[in-house]
Structure formats: C-alpha cells, structure tokens
N, CA and C of each residue as an Amber inpcrd file, in Angstrom:
protein
   192
 101.9990000  89.3130000  96.3910000 101.7860000  90.1150000  95.2060000
 101.5630000  89.1790000  94.0110000 100.6000000  89.5220000  93.2010000
 100.3430000  88.7090000  92.0110000 101.3220000  89.0890000  90.9040000
 101.4380000  88.2190000  89.9300000 102.2930000  88.5090000  88.7780000
 101.7960000  89.7570000  88.0660000 100.5030000  89.8830000  87.9050000
  99.9390000  91.0580000  87.2410000 100.3020000  92.3410000  87.9960000
 100.1810000  92.3220000  89.3140000 100.5470000  93.4830000  90.1230000
 102.0350000  93.8060000  89.9730000 102.8640000  92.7780000  90.0120000
 104.3080000  92.9790000  89.8940000 104.6460000  93.6420000  88.5610000
 104.1040000  93.1110000  87.4890000 104.3920000  93.6680000  86.1660000
 103.8950000  95.1070000  86.0800000 102.6990000  95.3510000  86.5880000
 102.1380000  96.7080000  86.5540000 103.0220000  97.7040000  87.3100000
 103.5970000  97.2780000  88.4370000 104.3750000  98.1800000  89.2880000
 105.8450000  98.2980000  88.8990000 106.4020000  97.2470000  88.2590000
 107.8590000  97.2150000  88.0790000 108.3640000  97.1250000  86.6470000
 107.5470000  96.7170000  85.7050000 108.0670000  96.4400000  84.3750000
 106.9200000  96.4530000  83.3680000 107.1540000  95.8890000  82.2190000
 106.1000000  95.7100000  81.2200000 106.0000000  94.2310000  80.8910000
 104.9050000  93.8430000  80.3020000 104.7440000  92.4460000  79.8940000
 105.8420000  92.0790000  78.8990000 106.1260000  92.9810000  77.9780000
 107.1510000  92.7210000  76.9720000 108.5170000  92.4940000  77.6150000
 108.8940000  93.3510000  78.5430000 110.1930000  93.2240000  79.2070000
 110.2550000  91.9700000  80.0750000 109.1750000  91.6740000  80.7750000
 109.1650000  90.4800000  81.6290000 109.2270000  89.2190000  80.7780000
 108.5270000  89.2200000  79.6670000 108.5730000  88.0730000  78.7550000
 109.9960000  87.8540000  78.2560000 110.6780000  88.9400000  77.9010000
 112.0640000  88.8340000  77.4400000 112.9670000  88.2830000  78.5440000
 112.7490000  88.7210000  79.7690000 113.5240000  88.2350000  80.9110000
 113.3770000  86.7240000  81.0800000 112.1490000  86.2310000  80.8830000
 111.8890000  84.7980000  81.0250000 112.2290000  84.0060000  79.7590000
 112.3910000  84.7140000  78.6530000 112.6080000  84.0220000  77.3830000
 111.3150000  83.4180000  76.8560000 110.2020000  84.0790000  77.1550000
 108.8680000  83.6140000  76.7410000 108.2230000  84.6890000  75.8800000
 107.1260000  84.3390000  75.2610000 106.3800000  85.3180000  74.4650000
 105.4800000  86.1480000  75.3810000 105.0710000  87.3140000  74.8700000
 104.1180000  88.1480000  75.6060000 102.8200000  87.3720000  75.8540000
 102.3920000  86.6300000  74.8540000 101.1550000  85.8460000  74.9880000
 101.2740000  84.8330000  76.1190000 102.4460000  84.2100000  76.2390000
 102.6350000  83.2240000  77.3030000 102.5940000  83.8940000  78.6710000
 103.2040000  85.0520000  78.8030000 103.1680000  85.7710000  80.0840000
 101.7340000  86.1590000  80.4340000 100.9540000  86.5640000  79.4380000
  99.5360000  86.8680000  79.6910000  98.8070000  85.6090000  80.1790000
  99.1430000  84.4580000  79.6450000  98.5350000  83.2040000  80.1300000
  98.9160000  82.9590000  81.5830000 100.1840000  83.1710000  81.9180000
 100.6200000  83.0040000  83.3060000  99.8460000  83.9490000  84.2190000
  99.6310000  85.1680000  83.7690000  98.8930000  86.1480000  84.5720000
  97.4580000  85.7010000  84.8120000  96.8940000  84.9420000  83.8780000
  95.5310000  84.4080000  84.0440000  95.5260000  83.0720000  84.7840000
  96.7100000  82.5690000  85.1400000  96.7990000  81.2960000  85.8540000
  96.7890000  80.0920000  84.9380000  97.0630000  80.3010000  83.6690000
  97.0570000  79.2100000  82.6930000  98.4870000  78.7570000  82.3970000
  98.6190000  77.4890000  82.0210000  99.8970000  76.9090000  81.5750000
 100.9890000  76.9990000  82.6310000 100.6140000  76.9420000  83.8820000
 101.5950000  77.0360000  84.9520000 102.0510000  75.6560000  85.3830000
 103.3380000  75.5030000  85.5100000 103.9160000  74.2880000  86.0800000
 104.7670000  74.7240000  87.2720000 105.1910000  73.7630000  88.0510000
 106.0200000  74.0900000  89.2150000 107.2760000  74.8340000  88.7710000
 107.8990000  74.3910000  87.6910000 109.1390000  75.0370000  87.2440000
 108.8900000  76.4630000  86.7580000 107.7680000  76.7140000  86.1090000
 107.4330000  78.0690000  85.6480000 107.1890000  78.9740000  86.8510000
 106.4510000  78.5000000  87.8230000 106.1920000  79.2950000  89.0240000
 107.5010000  79.6230000  89.7320000 108.3920000  78.6460000  89.8430000
 109.6930000  78.8870000  90.4740000 110.5000000  79.9130000  89.6890000
 110.4520000  79.8270000  88.3640000 111.1700000  80.7750000  87.5120000
 110.6360000  82.2000000  87.6960000 109.3290000  82.3380000  87.7720000
 108.7120000  83.6510000  87.9960000 109.1090000  84.1950000  89.3650000
 109.0970000  83.3590000  90.3700000 109.4800000  83.7940000  91.7160000
 110.9320000  84.2670000  91.7450000 111.8140000  83.5450000  91.0780000
 113.2180000  83.9640000  91.0020000 113.3530000  85.2850000  90.2440000
 112.6580000  85.3930000  89.1190000 112.7590000  86.5930000  88.2670000
 112.2450000  87.8380000  88.9760000 111.3570000  87.6620000  89.9370000
 110.8060000  88.7980000  90.6830000 111.4750000  88.9570000  92.0520000
 112.5570000  88.2350000  92.2620000 113.2910000  88.2680000  93.5400000
 112.3850000  87.9810000  94.7240000 111.4250000  87.0980000  94.5230000
 110.5350000  86.6760000  95.5960000 109.3300000  87.5690000  95.8210000
 109.2030000  88.6480000  95.0560000 108.0430000  89.5370000  95.2270000
 106.7460000  88.8060000  94.8900000 106.8030000  87.9460000  93.8740000
 105.6690000  87.0880000  93.5380000 105.9610000  85.7310000  94.1620000
 105.1020000  85.3060000  95.0500000 105.2870000  84.0350000  95.7530000
 104.4070000  82.9580000  95.1340000 104.8180000  81.6940000  95.2590000
 104.0170000  80.6070000  94.6850000 102.5560000  80.6410000  95.1150000
 102.3060000  80.9940000  96.3720000 100.9210000  80.9810000  96.8660000
 100.0220000  81.9590000  96.1080000 100.6060000  82.9960000  95.5060000
  99.7770000  83.9800000  94.7970000  99.0940000  83.3790000  93.5720000
  99.6050000  82.2700000  93.0680000  98.9880000  81.6220000  91.9140000
  97.8070000  80.7310000  92.3130000  97.6460000  80.5090000  93.6090000
  96.6200000  79.5860000  94.0900000  95.5400000  80.2480000  94.9370000
  95.6140000  81.5650000  95.1000000  94.6190000  82.2750000  95.8790000
  93.4130000  82.5610000  95.0000000  92.2460000  82.4160000  95.5760000
  91.0390000  82.7150000  94.8170000  90.8460000  84.2210000  94.7270000
  90.1010000  84.6440000  93.7490000  89.8530000  86.0670000  93.5350000
  89.1320000  86.6750000  94.7320000  88.3040000  85.9130000  95.4120000
  87.5570000  86.4310000  96.5520000  88.4640000  86.6530000  97.7670000
  89.6420000  86.0220000  97.7800000  90.5590000  86.1630000  98.9100000
  91.4440000  87.3990000  98.7730000  91.4130000  88.0730000  97.6460000
  92.3030000  89.2110000  97.4290000  91.7800000  90.4740000  98.0160000
C-alpha cells in the first residue's frame, strides 16, 4: 500500500502530519516520493503499523 492510499483510507494528511510531527507540506512531499531518507521511510512504516512498506516508495507507477 502506498502512503497516499493509506492516508486516503485511514486518516487525513493533517492528522498524519501531526502524528509524525511534520508539516502537511512535508507529508505531501513524502507522498510524491520527495525528501525521503531511510529514517523517514522507517518512521512512516512504524506509524502505519506496517501497512505502508518500504518497497512501496520504490515501485514505479507502471508497476501499480
């Protein structure tokens, strides 16, 4: 599941940003695959209880 799918199904960008302690703009960047580091990806995976997996950030759009 992608971060965008998770947020759409379970929460809002605003609420997820608050959970991570990030801005809404930063979460939108993560959803576009921008500004991602290993620690950010791990934090997102933990915050979603594993629903969003690291591999979802590396799949091409054609593979979805």
